[in-house]
C-alpha positions as CSV (number, residue, x, y, z in Angstrom):
1,M,282.8,78.5,102.3
2,S,280.4,81.0,103.8
3,E,276.7,80.5,103.8
4,F,276.3,83.4,101.3
5,N,278.8,81.8,98.9
6,K,276.9,78.5,99.1
7,I,273.7,80.3,98.2
8,C,275.4,82.1,95.3
9,K,276.6,78.7,94.0
10,E,273.1,77.2,94.2
11,F,271.7,80.1,92.2
12,E,274.5,79.9,89.7
13,Q,273.6,76.2,89.1
14,L,269.8,76.7,88.6
15,D,268.4,75.3,85.4
16,V,266.4,77.8,83.2
17,L,263.0,76.3,84.1
18,S,263.7,76.5,87.9
19,Y,265.1,80.0,87.4
20,V,262.1,81.3,85.6
21,A,259.7,79.6,88.0
22,L,261.3,81.0,91.1
23,L,261.6,84.5,89.5
24,G,257.9,84.4,88.6
25,I,256.8,83.2,92.1
26,K,258.9,85.8,93.9
27,S,257.9,88.7,91.6
28,K,254.2,87.8,91.9
29,R,254.5,88.2,95.7
30,I,256.7,91.3,95.7
31,L,255.0,93.7,93.4
32,P,251.5,93.5,95.0
33,A,253.1,93.8,98.4
34,L,255.0,96.9,97.4
35,I,251.9,98.4,95.8
36,D,250.0,97.8,99.0
37,I,252.7,99.3,101.2
38,T,253.1,102.4,99.1
39,Q,249.4,102.9,98.5
40,D,250.5,104.3,95.1
41,G,250.8,101.5,92.5
42,E,253.3,103.5,90.4
43,T,255.7,104.0,93.3
44,G,255.6,100.3,94.2
45,V,256.4,99.4,90.6
46,E,259.2,102.0,90.5
47,I,260.7,100.6,93.8
48,F,260.7,97.1,92.4
49,A,262.1,98.3,89.0
50,S,265.0,100.1,90.9
51,F,266.0,96.8,92.5
52,I,265.9,94.9,89.2
53,I,267.9,97.6,87.3
54,G,270.4,97.7,90.2
55,A,270.8,93.9,90.0
56,I,271.3,94.0,86.2
57,A,273.8,96.8,86.4
58,A,275.7,95.6,89.5
59,D,278.5,94.1,87.5
60,G,278.6,97.0,85.0
61,R,277.8,94.9,82.0
62,L,275.0,93.1,80.2
63,S,275.7,89.8,78.7
64,E,273.5,88.3,75.9
65,T,272.5,85.5,78.2
66,E,271.3,88.0,80.8
67,Y,269.4,89.9,78.2
68,E,267.7,86.8,76.7
69,L,266.5,85.6,80.1
70,L,265.5,89.0,81.4
71,S,264.0,90.5,78.3
72,P,260.4,89.4,79.2
73,L,260.8,91.1,82.6
74,L,262.3,94.2,81.0
75,H,259.4,94.3,78.5
76,A,256.9,93.9,81.3
77,F,258.4,96.8,83.3
78,F,259.1,99.2,80.4
79,G,256.2,98.3,78.1
80,E,258.2,98.1,75.0
81,E,260.4,95.6,73.2
82,L,264.1,96.5,73.8
83,D,266.6,94.6,71.6
84,Y,270.0,93.5,73.0
85,E,272.0,96.1,71.2
86,T,269.8,98.9,72.6
87,C,270.1,97.5,76.1
88,K,273.9,97.1,75.8
89,K,274.2,100.8,74.6
90,A,272.1,101.9,77.6
91,F,274.4,100.0,80.0
92,R,277.5,101.4,78.4
93,K,276.0,104.9,78.9
94,M,275.3,104.0,82.5
95,A,278.9,103.2,83.2
96,P,279.8,106.8,84.3
97,E,276.7,106.7,86.5
98,Q,277.9,103.7,88.5
99,R,278.6,106.1,91.3
100,E,274.9,107.0,91.3
101,L,274.0,103.3,91.5
102,K,276.2,103.0,94.6
103,K,274.4,106.0,96.1
104,S,271.0,104.4,95.4
105,V,272.1,101.3,97.3
106,D,271.7,103.4,100.5
107,E,268.1,104.3,99.5
108,M,267.4,100.6,98.6
109,V,268.7,99.5,102.1
110,D,266.4,102.1,103.7
111,V,263.4,100.7,101.7
112,L,264.3,97.2,102.7
113,G,264.4,98.3,106.4
114,L,260.7,99.2,106.1
115,L,259.6,95.8,104.8
116,S,258.8,92.6,106.5
117,D,261.6,90.0,106.7
118,D,259.8,87.8,104.2
119,L,259.4,90.6,101.6
120,K,263.0,91.7,102.1
121,D,264.2,88.1,101.6
122,D,262.0,87.8,98.4
123,I,263.5,91.1,97.0
124,I,267.1,90.0,97.8
125,T,266.3,86.6,96.2
126,V,265.1,88.2,93.0
127,C,268.2,90.4,92.9
128,L,270.4,87.3,93.4
129,L,268.5,85.5,90.7
130,I,269.1,88.4,88.3
131,C,272.8,88.5,89.1
132,A,273.1,84.7,88.6
133,V,271.2,84.6,85.3
134,D,274.4,84.3,83.3
135,G,275.6,81.3,85.5
136,K,278.0,83.4,87.6
137,V,277.5,85.8,90.5
138,S,280.6,88.0,90.1
139,L,282.5,89.6,92.9
140,R,281.0,93.0,92.1
141,E,277.5,91.4,92.2
142,R,278.2,89.6,95.4
143,N,279.4,92.9,97.0
144,W,276.3,94.7,95.8
145,I,273.9,92.1,97.2
146,K,275.8,92.0,100.5
147,Q,275.2,95.8,100.8
148,L,271.5,95.1,100.5
149,I,271.6,92.4,103.2
150,K,273.2,94.6,105.8
């Protein structure tokens, strides 16, 4: 088993409290760093949001478990309460735009190339956490994360 697959397995087996704690720690480090780097707070938030949305959409579906665990994060980013059905509809509408998501990976990789190794690792960890929130990092999610690691 590759090192990457071992890491995925570890993330899939995280209990909810560990998951939430790690996500919180990493997010508290990432967002201020991106805001500082961009010197435009809004752009830093948008960059972080694009990674989060990319991770959520990487497998092309939104499970109820993903929604329940990520809803506080979604609320923090979008400033409004989004119910599961609304989010599910939004993801279904995004399905034709999966090609756009794949194009945005190139932009995400470019952004990661500008960051310190520690910050890059934190962002990839958050993406992996989001992909593993439902207890499984699918092949599509693994492939998406591998693109970010390049």
